[in-house]
Structure formats: structure tokens, C-alpha cells
LORO-481800 format. One record per residue (C-alpha): x, y, z. Coordinates in steps of 0.25 Angstrom, whole numbers, plus 5000, padded with zeros to 4 digits. Each point is the difference from the previous one (the first is absolute). Layout:
<sites>
XYZ/...
</sites>
This chain:
<sites>
484351305152/501250094999/501349945005/500250135009/498749955009/500449855001/501149925006/500549884993/499849865004/500749874996/499849954986/500050074987/499250134998/499650054986/499950164998/499550074988/500050154996/499750084988/498949994990/498849925005/498850064992/499749854995/500349935012/501549974996/500550025014/499149905007/499750085011/498550014998/500250154996/499850064987/500850125001/501550024998/500949995013/501450085001/500449925012/500249855002/498649925005/499949875006/499349904990/499149935011/499349904991/501349924999/500650035014/499949855005/500249944986/501650015001/500250054987/501249954993/500050084986/499450124995/499850054985/499250134995/499650064988/499350144996/498749955005/500249885008/500849935012/500249865003/500549925012/500549865001/499949945015/500949905006/498849904998/500250024984/498750084999/499850114991/499350125004/499750124991/499450145000/499750124992/499350024986/499449884995/499450064986/500649884992/499949905011/501450015004/499849975014/499649864998/498750025006/498649994992/499450134996/500650134998/499950065013/501250095005/500649945014/500550105010/500449885009/500849894995/499249874998/500549864998/499949944986/499349875003/500349944986/501449985004/499849945013/500349864994/501350054993/500850075010/500750134996/501450034999/500250134993/499050114993/500150104991/499150114997/499750074987/499150124996/498849914999/500649855002/500749925010/500749874999/500649915010/501049895002/499249885007/500749895008/500749914990/500450114991/498750014992/499650154995/498550045002/499550134994/498750085000/499450144997/500150084987/500549924988/499850104988/501550004997/500349855003/500650035013/499449885007/500749904991/498749924999/499950014985/498750075001/500250164996/499050095005/499249905008/500050055014/500449895010/499250035013/500749895009/501349945000/500349904990/501149904998/501050014988/500049874995/501549944999/500650105009/500249915011/501049914993/500950124998/500050045014/499850155001/500650075012/499750154997/499050094992/499950144997/499050094994/499950134991/498950094996/499549894989/501149895000/500649895009/501349935003/500249875006/501449945005/500349855002/500949945010/501049974989/500150144996/499549994986/499350134997/501450034993/500449854998/501650015001/500150115010/499449955013/498950095005/499950035013/498950125000/499050074991/499450125001/498850084992/499850154998/498750054993/500749964987/501449965002/500749885007/501249975006/500749865004/501249985009/501049884998/500749925011/501350064996/499550155001/499650044986/498750084998/499249994987/498950084995/499150004989/498650074997/499650154998/501350095000/499350134997/500450065014/501549935001/499449905009/500849884994/501350075004/500649974985/500550134997/498950034991/498450025000/499749894991/499149895002/500549855000/499249884999/501249915005/500750005013/501350094999/501250015010/500150135007/501550004998/500150145006/499749965015/501350035007/499949865009/499349875001/498650025005/499349925011/498750064999/499150064989/498650085001/499250074989/499150125002/499050054989/501150054991/501250005009/500949885005/500849995012/501349905003/500749975013/501549974997/500749905008/500750105008/498750065005/499950124990/498750034993/499950044984/498950064993/499650034987/498750044992/499050105001/500250105010/498950115000/499650005015/501449955005/499749865000/501549974996/500550075012/501150074993/499650135004/499550054987/498749984991/500749944988/499949884993/501349915000/500249894991/501249935007/500249955014/500450115009/500449995015/499150075010/501150095007/499050035011/500149865005/501549995000/500449945013/498849925002/499949864997/498749984994/499449865002/498650014992/499450094990/498750014995/499350104990/498750054997/499350074989/500750125003/500749985012/501149925006/500449945014/501349945005/500249925014/501650015006/500749895008/499550085012/498650014997/499950144996/499050034989/500350104989/498950044990/500150104988/499150034988/498550055000/499350025012/498750064996/499249895007/500949995013/500749884994/501450035005/499650015015/500550135003/499250125006/500150094987/499249964988/501050054990/501049924990/501349965006/501150014989/501049945009/499849885010/499450045013/500149935014/498649965004/499749995015/498649965001/500349885008/500449995015/501449965005/499649875003/499549964986/500949914990/499550024986/500249884994/499650044986/499350104992/499250004987/499650124991/498649984993/499550104990/499850135009/500149925013/500949925008/500149895011/501049955011/500149885007/500450035015/500549925011/500350035014/501550025002/500049915012/499549894992/501249994992/501149915007/501250065005/501249984991/499249974987/500650014987/499650114990/499249904993/499349965011/499750145004/499550034987/499249884997/499749945013/499249875000/500150014985/499150124999/500150084988/501049924993/499250014988/500650144998/501449955000/500749934989/500049855000/501449935005/500149914989/499849855001/500949925009/500049855002/500750025015/498649995007/499649884993/501349925001/500050045015/498649935002/500049875007/498649954995/500249934988/498750034994/500050155004/501550004995/499649964985/498850105000/500950115004/501149964991/499249984988/499550155000/501450065004/500749914990/499150034989/500150155002/501550005002/500449914987/498950074991/500650145000/501450034996/499950125009/499649935013/501049894997/501150104998/499750085012/499949875009/501549954995/500750134997/501250015010/500150155001/499450055013/499250094994/499249914992/500750014988/499850084987/498850014994/499549944987/499950134992/501550045004/501249994992/501149895004/500950045011/501350074992/501249904999/501450044998/500549944987/499149934990/499649885009/498649975003/499450085012/499849925013/498849915002/499750045014/499349885003/500249925013/500349864994/500049935014/498650065004/499549954986/500549875002/499549995014/498650044997/499949914988/500549895009/499150035012/498850004990/500249874994/500449945013/498550025005/499749874991/498850054995/499649974986/499050114999/501050115004/501049944990/498950024990/499650145004/501550045000/500249954986/498750074994/500650135007/501350004993/499449964987/499050125002/501150095003/500849954988/498850034992/500050155005/501550024998/499949944985/498950104999/500950115004/501149964992/499150004987/499650145004/501350045001/500649944988/498950064992/500350145005/501549984998/499849964985/499050114998/498949914997/499050075008/499350144996/500050125010/498649965004/500449875003/501250045008/499150095008/499049895003/501249905004/501250075005/501149935005/499749975015/501249915003/501450004995/500749874996/501150015011/498949965009/499349904992/501449934998/500250005015/498649935001/500449904990/501349985008/499149965012/499149914992/501249934994/500349955015/498749945002/500149855004/498749974991/500850024988/500749865002/498749935003/499749894990/498549995001/499650104991/500150135009/501450034996/499949984986/498850105000/500950105008/501249984991/499150034988/499550135005/501550035005/500549984985/498950094995/500450125009/501549984998/499949994985/499350145001/501350065007/500950094993/501449944999/500550105011/499049945009/500349864998/501450045003/499650055013/499249875003/501249924996/500950085009/499149995012/499749854999/501549985003/499650045014/499049875002/500549895008/500749894991/499049895004/498850104998/500650054986/500249854995/498649965005/499150124998/500550064988/500949904991/499449865003/498550075000/500350074987/500649864994/498849925005/499050104993/500950004987/499949855001/498550005001/499950084988/501049924992/499149914993/498950094998/500550094989/498949974990/499450145000/500550155000/499550025014/500949895006/501250034993/499850145005/499949955014/501249924998/500850134994/499650085013/500449895009/501449994993/500150165001/499749985015/501149905002/500950084992/499850125012/500349885009/501249954992/500750145000/499850015015/500649865002/501350054991/500250125010/499849925012/501249975010/499449865002/499549974986/499349874997/500749914988/499450054987/499549864997/498950045010/499550094989/500049894989/498549954998/500049864995/498550014996/500150114992/501349974993/499549864997/498650054995/500450124993/500050014985/501550034999/499950034985/499050115002/500750055011/501250024992/499350064987/499350095009/501250055007/500850014987/498950084993/499950105012/501550025000/499950034985/498950105003/500950075010/501349994993/500050154995/499450055013/500950055012/500149925012/499449885004/498449974997/499150045013/499949885009/498650015000/500049944985/500249865004/499749924988/500949885002/500549925011/501450024993/500050145005/500249955015/500749874998/500349985014/498649935001/500549894989/500849885003/501449974994/499349894993/498950104994/501250104996/500749894994/498949964990/499850144997/501550014997/499949874992/498850054992/500750124997/501149934995/499249904993/499350134993/501450054996/500449874994/498750004991/500250154996/501549964996/499649874993/498950084993/501050114995/501049904996/499049924992/499750124991/501450034999/500349854995/498950024991/500650124994/501449944999/499449874993/500549915011/499249905009/499650075013/500449885009/501450044997/499850135008/499149975010/501049955011/501250055005/500949874997/501349995008/501149904999/500749975012/501449935001/500049945014/501550035001/499750154997/498750035006/500350155004/500750044986/498949944993/498950065007/500650144999/500449994986/498649954996/499150085009/500750135002/500050024984/498549984998/499450105010/498750024990/499849845001/500149985015/498450005001/499949884991/499849875006/501449945004/500349874995/501449945004/500849894993/501249945008/501349964993/500949895005/501349974993/499550074988/498749914999/498650065004/499449935012/498849925000/498650065004/499150104995/500050135008/498650005006/500550075012/500949915007/501250034992/499750155002/500049985014/501449925000/500650114992/499650115010/500549915011/501449984993/500150144996/499750065014/501049905006/501150054991/499750155002/500049995015/501449925000/500850095009/501249974991/499350084989/500050125009/498750074996/499449985014/500649975014/499549915010/499550055014/500249905009/499050055011/498850004991/500549904991/499650104988/500850064989/500350154997/500550074988/501650025000/500450134999/501449954998/499949934987/500250054987/498950074992/499049894996/498850074995/499749894990/500149905011/499150075010/499050044990/499949844997/499749985014/499050095000/499449954988/500149865004/499150045013/499050064991/500049894991/499949895011/498750085004/499550014985/500249854998/499549955013/501249965005/500650005015/501450045002/500949975010/500450145004/500650055014/499950155000/499850085012/498650075000/500650134997/500249964985/498549974998/499750135007/500950084991/499549934988/498650065003/500550145002/500250005015/501150085006/500949925009/500250045015/500849965012/499149895003/500149944988/501650005002/499849945013/499249894994/501049974988/501250015008/499849995015/501550015004/500150144993/498650045006/500349965014/501450084998/499450134996/498849995010/501049995011/500650134993/498750065003/499849965013/501450035005/499850085013/501450055000/500850114991/499949944986/501050094994/501149985012/499849865002/499749934987/500850104991/499149974987/500050094988/498850014989/500949904992/500449855000/501049914995/499949874992/501049904993/499850024986/500749894993/501250005009/500050165001/499550085012/498950094994/499350115007/498650044998/499550135004/498450015004/499950154996/501150104995/501150015009/499449905009/501449955003/500450125008/498650015006/499949945014/498749925004/499550065012/498749975010/499350114993/500349964985/500049845002/498649974995/500550074988/501249914998/499249885002/498950044989/501150034991/500849875003/498649934998/499850064986/501549984996/499849855003/498649984994/499950114989/501350074996/501049885000/499149914992/499350104991/500649954987/499749855003/498650035006/499650094989/500449894989/499349885008/498750105001/500050034987/500149864995/498849965009/499150114997/500349984985/499349865002/499050035012/499850155000/498549994998/498850055008/499949885008/501350015006/499550125009/499049905007/501249945008/500750045012/501549975000/499749875009/499049954991/500850024988/501249915006/498949905002/499650014986/501449994994/500549905011/498849935004/499849965015/501149955008/499149915009/499449874993/498749955004/500049854995/498749985007/499450104990/500749944988/499449865005/498650065001/500050064987/500849884993/499349924988/500149864997/500049924986/500249874992/499549925012/500450075012/499150065011/500250085013/499749865008/500949914991/501149935009/501150064991/499550145002/499849985014/501549955001/500450114991/499550115009/500549945012/501450004994/499950154995/499550055013/501149945007/501050064992/501050115005/499850144995/501149994989/499649884996/498550064998/500650114992/500849904991/498749924999/499250134994/501350034992/499849864994/498550014997/499850144997/501350054996/500050115012/500349975015/499150125005/498550015001/499250104991/499550125007/498649935001/500749885007/500349854997/498549974999/500050094987/501049904993/499049894997/501149895000/499449884992/500549865004/499949904989/500249865001/501249964993/499849854998/500249885011/501049985009/501550024993/501450055003/499850124993/500150135006/498850105000/500050104989/499350144998/499650094990/500350145006/499250084990/498749945005/500449975014/499749854999/500849895007/500049864994/500049915011/500149844998/499249925010/501149955008/499849885009/500450065013/500250145007/501549975002/500249984985/499150124997/500950085009/501349964995/499650024985/499450145002/501250045008/500949964989/499250074990/500050125007/501450025005/500649974986/499050074990/500550114991/499550054987/499349894993/500949885004/500849955011/501350045006/
</sites>
């Protein structure tokens, strides 16, 4: 029945027109119809979805039944036999499944059944059914095994091929696909961000890539002028709706099917100007005709009209869109479908649409026809709002998996831009300067989503989220690998055609940024380590620029989340790997993990609220690592790159020493000591050869022997050390001379310790004038007013280096800036404020002064100081005494003053000091240390953990940990004051500070020194041995011990 001869009742009505010789119209007629005709057979079925091809049409009802009509020469109707059907018949074989979506190929069909499984039937000569049986016709619907697990939601079919889309958009893994379409021999896919990808036959420009070549892999249609919201494929042409409702077309235009007003082939997207001003909401394309539906339900059609498929009165082709007025005024066209040479429309009485309904509700009332629209992208909102616990978990399982499997979907969900963000194939937003582009991620939304999902308290949901994230990381890794191969030119032209870049690294780095915020990273049941392993693998594939972006973005994470989900999560993973380095695979995993930790570490360095550097020490890795191997691997790499410009690529991570922040100070100290031992051995070997050639005993040249008069410690040290620079790397051996007589004791380390202590004490004597004492910080700074004593300052540097070289701790009190400068750091105002708080405070007041600096303070770029009784003016810059300090240049004044105090005024002194230090300790291992760690290495730990000393103590000659004398001894020691404890350490070990590893590393040995006696305890400081008599009482033990430690000096008593 024609629409002209009927009035529309309530419900959905299906009309068809155009070619009908094989029953494809479903009206019972086998002839073409130039005007819409009601499909009576489905009139009471409440049709929700329609699909069509050249010879067939298919209808899905609200009851999820499938009805098909038209040609059946390959059993594509799903009915037994090959008879053509002029009326739609129900496909009974699918009654048990329920059908959600259907696609019609030229001689085959496939559907999405309830639960996301796929069923297919009809011709299989080209493998279009996906059943694995090429050439075997399938007369009835057959379930494709394994498809339900993937949860398919959309299908599309071409002449002899098929496409299927999962709910996680994995047709193009990284992009987040929301719609697919098939032409006769080409395909198109739409991403959640609005990009269109095409592939297949390109002979007539149907791919829109600016050429006529075929493509076996999806290619981004970059010429599209705006993001798309819908795509449709005709026989050899393609249509797209832009976000603004404009329609773009490209491909074969022989009969006007592109709507551009000419019969030309176009190979790039071109806007259909005839539809300008119309807000198009749906498009559809047939073999050689096209149709568009606007937001006010106006239907436009163009192209071939030889079979009346346009629904116009004149059966001639339309080169431009023509309005179709074939429906009465009260009819609301819900959606239209273009088959081969016929068309169908779903119509509803306008009165059945509620007043005030939204555009989406008017387009797709009661979810009808939504199979023609793009998917919205997964969301967990509905699941989180569900009240029933079982239903909530069921809904969230699917939406969570879909959301976190695809980088495209995840980025779309968490991008903070109102337009949904940039697409995966687009370049990063431009930035001013050289900084990283903005990440554009709504961190608060990311945090809220993760938190809400975990607060469902479902183990099943946690496992789903973990698996989804791991799957996405595999996708990211594969995309980065492909990008790396193309960047490095490792693929042939043919390979690049087959696997073009479909995602910019910018977007993949954004996805990694979101995944690094996952609370599951910190899980200790195994889920966290598996995620971190994949995160490390993907991060290692990034170029250094992209790692820098990631580091910069991580600074935006909340402090506690950054600590738990990034730092400690990676540290836990590394700790688990530390003991499993027996094979190359575990070693590679460890190094990738350290690589990831470096990205996090660099972020921490840039944070306004950084974690302490100690958070990045990994004790397990440091203890389990073969430090000798790490050092030599590092050394070899440095030698290999010595002649190359710049630093080795960060990806060439062969040693933990390349990223020393992961190593504890104890491990670094061991490496430094190992390097020193190695240098000593090399020096001694060279000297042995030299001695043999000179005919003298090698033992005479193997040590740096110094004879020190106790009354002239500094003078003798200067004379004997500074004039023997080539011997400084020999093992040091000291002999003290008192009253012209050599003291008792063989130097096994203890004498050397005492030599350093006495020397340091004299060097820092203020009367000597080399250093000035800074009262506030209780430290010493170089005196710029003393006479040039380059030799003495060089001695101080050499002594500091020799102390490290010989494993001796010094009681130095330098501000941190000294160690920073030793390692090549540049001083700044913050360093000045730490070293000289009063001066720093005054300069800060100048910077903060609210008034007129020039008028009120009358400062110039100069200052005066007393120089041996004379007032001396120092200019901070040429002509500075005549240059006033103003509000605009006060920062320059502070910078210059800081430079003068910390650099210029002490340049000669510090240069000599640095030269002396580096002459001894200028080896590769020095690069491992931060300046605060270097201070620990030279000066030891300021705090004394006597419980650690007790726990590591050893007992000999009859003593044991539970011996009454030992119990009393530790009671006495623990009750000592801090100064007394320092004296006790000095008495037993020759030094009153703990080594960098702590007091437990001293391995104090307590020997029984005989029965009860009045004699004092004695010690061998060379070996950290205390000889303790078995005193009869605790009080006597305390008295004798305090007498010994308060009067000991050298190798006798005062």
C-alpha cells in the first residue's frame, strides 16, 4: 500500500521503494516501486532495525526476531531451500539466540546475537562467513565459535566480505572504534574521537586518501575538515557527517551518488554544498545512490534513480541532493536505509513522539534504528548507579573492560576538553616554548573512577580491570613497536603500507599517564607487579622526548597517589625482581623497571612537593646486585661512547650505575671503595714493575709512607703529600713521631684514622685563617680574606679524597654547597640561604620589599667590607658603585651577590681544594653520588644507631651476647650521653661518626681481656676490637670504661 492511500496509526511503520524484482522490497511485489510502499508483513512487529543489500532486506523486531526477504540463491535468507521470498519471513533458527544487529552482504548475512556472539550464513566462496570453510555454502545461521567472549556489538557486510566490532572497539586496537561500514569492496571505521579510517579498493577514490591505490590496512582520512560523527559506505563511494551536521562525500560519482553536482570521481572528502544550512543527523548509501535525514526529519536523496530508489517522481539521476516529499506531514521519519538499488524508511506518527523530546529521542525513539548510529563509547556511570549488587557487577564487568581495554575509549572518557579531546592520530597541541604539551586529562575524574570501581569491593571486577589494563598495555606496546620500526626505517615500503601509523605517540603517552594512576599498580598480591611489568615494557619503548612528557605530566598527580601508585609500586616490583637475576630475561625486566623508575624520579625532581630522594633507593636491588659487574659494564659503556657527541641514548641501559638514584649510599660507597682498591692494585702493579727495573725491592715503593710529628702535623702533611702527587693513590701508611721517637703501633688503619683527625682539627682551626666559622649553621666556609694558600687548600681537598680512598671518615663541617660544587653543581640563592641564613634572609627581604628600593634603601651594585683594617669596596659588576639597585633590577643584584659570595670571592681557594680532591677521587664512581651522599661518604652519618652497633657486635675469648659482663657493658653504653657515645666510638674505632652504612657495618668485636682487674679497657682501632676485662660489677665497668674513653689519645693515655 502506498503512503498516499493510508493514514499512519501508532507504532513503527516500514516503507520501501526502488528495485523489487527479487522481493527485496518485502511488499509481495516483484517489480520496482518509485514511491514508498508499506511493508505489511512487519506492520505489527515493531521493527527496531533494518538492513539491506543489493538483493535482500532484513528486519529486527523489538522481540529480537529476525525477518528476511528477497533473493535466496545462496541461502542468505536463513531459510531452507533457495526460493526467493517476496514477503519477510522469520529466521526461526535464530529464535533461541535473539538478534541485536544484522548486516546484509551480496549473498550472505550475519548478525550479532544476545550476549555478543556472531552468527553467519549464506555464500562462503570468499570466506565471508568467518567459519573457516571457504566455498561451503551455509544454508542456516551458524554460531561463530569464540565470538561471545569478545562481545561483538556491530556487524557490516560488503559484496564478499564482513566486518565485526567489539564493544571495546578493538577492530583497530588503539583507536576506540564506534562505527564500521562496508561498501562493495572497501570499508570505513569511525573512532570515538571523530577520525575516519578507510581501507580496501581505492580505484575510484572511495578511500578518500587523495589517491586511487588500494590499501590493505586502515588509513586515516586526514583531509576530512572536521571530526565525524557518522560514516556510510556505498558501492564505490563514502559519506560522512561532520560534528557540525555537514555532509562530506568522496569516491565514484558517475551518476551523482556523491551529491557534488557533477559526474566526477573525487578522491578526497568534499563538502556537499547543496546541504549547507541543513543539519544532517543520518546518512546512508546504496550501490549508486545516497540519502540523508536532517534534524527536522526532512529526507534528501541523490544519485542513480533508474529503479525509483530516490523516491522522487522523475526516474532520472540526481546530481545534487533533492528533497523527498513522499510522506504525509504527520509522518516522522526515524531512519532510512539504502540497499543496492532500493531504499527503506522507518516512519512513526509525529503525534507518538512526546513533546519536548530531545533530538536523539526524536531520531531514535525507543532505541529504534540506533544500529545506524555510532556507538557512544563505554561508560561505567550506569553500572555505578545501579543499586542491585549483582546487576551492578554484571554491568560494570563489561563497561570496565571496554573502557580500559582501548586507549581511544579511555582517553575519550577522561579528556577534560568539552569537545571530547583530540584524536589518536592527531599531533599534540602546540605549546609556547620547548616544554611538554598539555596532557588534557581530567585527573580528578580518573581518580574518582578508579576509586568508585574499587569501592564496589568485587574481586571479580578488580580482576576484570586488571586484565583490561594489561590488554591495553599490550596494544600500546605493539603500537610503539610499529612506530619505532618505521622511525628507524626497519620496514620496507610494502610493510609500511600494510601497517601504517594509526596513532601518534602523544596519545599513547597520555594513555600511559592514565594507567600510571591506577591504584592496582600498588597491589601486592601480584596484580600490581604484572601491571608495572607491562608499564615498564611500554615506557622503555618511548623516545626520550615522550618520556620527558610523561615525567612532566606526572607532576600533576596528587602527592600520595604519586608516592603509592608510581614510586612505591615500581619499587616493590623491583624488589621482587632483585633476587631473580639469574637469566637474561629477568635482567631485562629489572632494567626496564629501573627505566620506568627513572621516568618517575625525573618527575619527582620537578615536583613542588617532591618525595625525599631516599624513597628511590632500592635496598633489595642494591644488596642483591653484583656491584662489580655493574661498575665494569658502566665503565665499558663510557669507554665506548667516549668519542661520541652527547650522552648515550637512555634506552642503552646496561648498568644500574647509569641511574644511580636507585642505589643506596652504602652500595655506592662499596663501588667507590672497589674503584679505589682497583686503582691501588694498578698503582702497585706499576710500581712493582718499576722497582724491578730499578733493582730495588718492590715493597719499598708500594706504600705512601708519611712520617708525622705530632707538633707539626699540618706542616709535615703538606710537605709530604703535596710534593708526591703521583703517589697519592698508593695505600697510605702513617708513622707518628713524638719527641723525636717513632710511636708504638703498626698502621693497620687505626693510625691513619688518627692522622686524619688531627690534621682536620688543625686545618679548621680559625687561628690558621683558612676557613671562617659560620655560627648559625656550625659549618666552615672558605675565607676569601686570607693570603693565597693554594697549597694548603689543595691539601684539604687531597685529604678529603684520601679519606675516601683509604676508607676513613672525616669530621668535616662544610655547608652542602661545597659538595655540590665539587660535583660540578652551580650555586644558587637557595644554597646561599642554607649556608648563610642571615645573609640569605636579608637578601630575601630585599626581594620582598614592597616600597621603592632605590629611594628607601639607597643600595648600589657594590658593598664594603673590612680587609685587614681597611674598608674595601667590591663592585658586583663594572661601574656597580654608581649603579643604584631598583625594584626592577634587585633580582640581578641578589644573583650577582650570591655569585660573588659562593663563587667569585673564593674562586682561587675552592679551585685548589677541588683540584686536590679530584686528583685522588676523580674516578668514574664519583659520578654516582649526589652532593648530600658525597658528604655522607666523607663525613659519615651524624646520628649514631647504637642498637645497630649492638646487633652486629661479635664476641671472642669467652664472651657471648648473654654473658653477664656483656649485658652490663651494653647497659652502660646505652646510658651514655651523646658526646660520651662519640668518645666511645673514637676510642674503639678511631672515629666518632658512623660509616654511610650505619654503625652495624662496623662489626665491633669485644674480646675478654682477662679476669677482674683495675686496668682500663683497651682497643685496637685498626680492627674495631675492644679488650674488655671481666669486671666484677657494672659500676666498676662504667668507671673504668669512662676513664679510658675520656683520656685516650694516640696509642697511650694522656
